[in-house]
N, C-alpha and C positions, 0 to 999 in steps of 0.2 A: 468470675469465669475460671479462676485458677482451681477452685475446688471441683468444678465440673470436669476440668481437664484431668486432674489427678484421680477422680473417681473413674473416668473412662479408662485411664491407664491401668488402674488397679483391676478393673473388670477384665481388661485384656489379659493380664497376667493370670487371673483366676481361671480363665478359659484355657489358656495355653498350658498352665502348669498346676492343675487341680491337685495332683497327688502330693506334690511337695508342700503346697500351702496347707493342705489338710494335715500333713504330718507335723507342721509347726503348731497347729492349734490343738492337737490331740495331747493327751497326757503322756509324759515320758514313759517308755517301756519299763516294766518292772522285771528284775531278774528273778529267776526261779530259785527259791531257796530249798535245798535238798535235805537229805537225811544222812546221819552217820550210821555206820553199821559195824557189827562185830559180835562176838560171843564171849562170855566170861568162862572161867574154869571152875572146877569143883575140887575142894581141898583134898579130898581123899580118893581121887580118881587119877590115874596116870594116863597120859596120851602118848602113844608110841609113834603116831603119825597123824598129820592133818593134811587133807587136800582141800585147798580153798580155790573155788572157781568163781570168777566174776565175768559175766557176759554183758558187754557194752552194746551189743547189736540192737537191743530195743531202742536205743537212743535215736536210731535212724527213723523211727516212727513216733518219737517223742513219748516213749513209754519208760516205766521204771526199769532200772538195772536188775538183772537176775543174779542172786547170790546163793551159793551152795557151799556148805562146809561139811566135809566128811571126816569123822574122827575114828581112829582105831584106838579103842579104850582097853585098858587092863583093869578089871574089877577084882579086887582081892577078897571081897566078901559081899554077899547080897546087900543091895541098898534099895530103899523105898522112898517115894516122894522126894526125888532129887530136884533141886531148883537149878534151872539153866536160864541165865539172864541174857536176853537179846539187847544188844546196844543198837537200837533202831527206833526212833520216835514213831509214834502212831502205828506201831506194829500190830496193836490189837485190831486195827482196821485194815490190815494188810493181808495179802495172800501168802501164807507161810505153811510149811509142812515139816513135821519131824517123823523120822522113821528109825526103827531099831532093827538091825539085821535084815533090812529090806522090807519090813512090815510097818505100815503107817500106824502110829500110836496116838491115842487121844490123851489130853492132859488139861489140867486147869491152868488158867493164866491169871496173873495179878500184876498191877502196875506199881512201880516205885518212882518217886519223884527226884530222888537224890542219888548221886553216885560219886565216887572219888574223882577228883579233878584230873588225875592221870588217865582216866578213861575217855577224856574229851580230845577232839582233834585240834590241830594248830589253827591259828588265825589266818595263815597264808599257806599256799602251796606253790610248787614250781610250775611255770609255764614258759617254755623257751628259756631265755636268759634272764627272766625276771620273776619276781614273786607276785602272785595275785591273791586278792582276798578270798577266803573260803567261808561262805555263809551257810549256816544250817539251822534247822529248827531243833529245839529240844523240849519235848513235853513229857519227859520221864522215860523210863525203860520198862520193859515187860519181862516178867518172870514166868517161865513155862515150867511147870512141875512134872517131871518124868515120874510115872507111877512106880516103876520098878526096874532095877538092873541086876541081872544074875551074875554070879561069879565067873571069871574067865574073860576071854577076848570078846568084845562087843563092837559092832560097827554102828555108830550113831551119825545120822545124816540130818542136817538142818538146812532148809532152803526157804528163801523168801525174796521179796522185791524191795528195792530201795530207790528212792527218788534222787536223781543227781542234781547238783547245783549248777548254776549258769554264771558265766562272766562275759562281759561285752568288751573285753580288752582288745580282741582281734577286730580290725576295722571292717571286715567283711562277713565273718561267720561267728556263730556262738561258740564259746569254749565251755565244755562240760567238765565238771569237777566231781570227784568222788573220793571219799576217805573211808578206809576200813581200819578200825582200831585193833591192833594186834597185842598190845601190852597186857590187857586183862587175861590173856591165856596163861600168864604166869601164875594165876590163881589155882591152876591144876596142881595136883601133887607132883607130877613130872610132865614136862612138855618137851617134845623133840621132833625133829624131821617135818618141817613144813614145806609143802609143795604148793606153789601158787601158779594158777593158770588164768590168763586174762584174754578174753576174746574181744578183739578190736576190729571195727569195720576196716576193710582192706584199703580204702582210699582216705583214711584218716591218719593224722599224725598224733603222737602222744608223748607225754613227759611224766616220769614217775620219780619218786624219791629213792627207790631201790632199783637196782639194775635188773632188767628183764632180757631174756634171750628168745629170739623168734625160732620156733620149731613148727614147720608146716605153716598153718595159719593161726597158731596160738603163741602168745608171749608167755614165757614160763620163767620160773625161778625156783631154786631148791636151797634150803638152808637147814643145818642141823639144829641151830638155835634161832631165836627170833632175830631177824635182820634189822628191825627198827621198832619204834614205839607204834608206828602205824604205816599203812600203805596208802599213799596218796597218788592219784593219777589225774592228769588233765588231758583232754583230747579235743580235737576239732577236725573238721573236714579239710583235706588239702585243697588249695585253690591255685596252686602254681600255674598249671596249664590254663586254667580259666582266666587268670590275670593276663597271660600272653594273648589268649583269644580275644579278651576284651580290648586290649591295646591295639591289636590288629584291626578289629572292627572300628574303633574310634579313629585310628589313623586313616583307614580306608574311607570313612565318611568325610574326614577332613580333606583328604586329597580330592575326593569327588566334588566337594564344595569349592575348593580352590580352582580346580580345572574348569568347573562351570562358570565361576566368576571371571576368571582370566580370559576364557574363551569369549564371553559376552563383552567384556571390556575391549578385547582386541578387535572384535568385529566392529564395535561402535567407533573406536579410535581410528581404525583403518578407514572407515567411511568418512570420518571427520577430516582426516589428512588428505585422503585421495580425492574426495569430491568437494572439499571445503564447505560442507554443510552438515547439519545435525547437531548444533550446539545445545539445543533444547533436549534432544535425546541423550546426549552425553551427561547433561546436568541431572536429568531424571534418573538415569542409570546410576549415577553417583549417589543420589539420595536413597534410591531403592536398595542398593548394595549395602550402604551403611546401616539402614534400619533393619532390613530383612537379615542381613549377614550377622548382625549382633544377636538377633534372636536365634538364628540357626546354629551359630557356634555354641551358644549356651545350651541349646537343646541337645546337641551332639555330646556335650560334656555331662550334663545332668541326667540324661535318660539312661545312663549306665546303671543307675540305682535300680531302675525297673528291670534291666537286663539281669542284674545279679539276683533279684528276687525270682526271676523266671528260672535261673540256673540252679539256685540253692534252695528254693522253697522256704519252708519255715526255719531251715538251718541258718538263714541269713540273719546277721546282726540287725535287730530291729531298729537300731539307731542309724542304720545306713539310709541316707536320703533325708534325715531330719535336718531342718534348717535350710534345705535347698530352696524353698520359696523366697525366703528373705535374701539369700545370697544372689539369686537370679535378679531380684529387683535392684540390687546394688551393682551387679556385674554387667547387666545389659547396657546401661548408659556408659559405663567405662569402656566396654568392648566397642560400642558405637563410636566413641571418641577416638579410640585407637584406629579403627577402620577409616574414620574421617581424615585422619592424618596420613595413613599409609596409602590409601587409594589414589589421591592426587599425585603422590610420588610415582606410583606404578604407571599411571596415565602419562606422566611426564616422560618416563623412559620409553614407554611404548611409542609415543609420538616421535621421540628422537630416533628410535630405530627405524620406524616407518619412513620418516623424512629422508634419512640416509639411503634407505632401500629404493625409494622412488626416484631420488636424484640420480642414482646410478643407472636406473633403467630409462 
């Protein structure tokens, strides 16, 4: 008989909490491993200015980051077949564009598998007050051969897309990570005056290894020389007000449950005291509140995972809600036991109050 009882109990939980139990039997979510990005220099070309623009807004739609680097070059003598190396894996399959003085130029590409270790990003980057792992793919780099550069001032624009990495360190939302390697620009004959512009969604928070200042809706930084080996940024959607809203909803549900239970108990106990009848009703109410109350309290707590998915969509940390099914199976009996202890105490004090009240009248 015991195995039949446990089978029925498990079936009940599967019906009540299918989402959480499904989450337990599914594979653990995999983090998205992103790309590194950057461009190397050319030994006999001087750079008087670089404007580096990184747009993180595509992350709102789970799309690659947009990267654009605009170089003001000084060419001392005409050059042909100039190699420009992109530090971005899988760039040959990526959407990228190179233009010279506003005109898109065509060029041949070739791949290289090895690069100096100083061209690679760190193993960790900063998020809040802690370091989090930065994982990326590396399948070699791409060399784009510029056909020709004339003597004098030239404006070279390089734009492409790069996939960001993910971390699940935040309990509620994804953390996006991106690193742009700056150090290889020292390969230019001369490099100076870097302007960095980063577009970040308005309701997101971010952390970077170099200081940025907000101007209008853009985070910017300007340096005469390279500020660091790389630029690393981590960002995630702000959830402060959502946390407050979630707490208010849960507290409201809890209060509604308590008011309903206490009102029912008070009505039954008053009937019991005043008319000296209804012991069976009191006993049934006690059992019902213990059993149903244990389930309801757990539902109030655990359904918040579904609420977060509704509010945040795919930005939600996929680990949110995992293990909920197992936890519910363990906590429902414990909650029922606690209610079984508390409810008789509540009934006792209700009876004392009502007895005193009716004795006075």
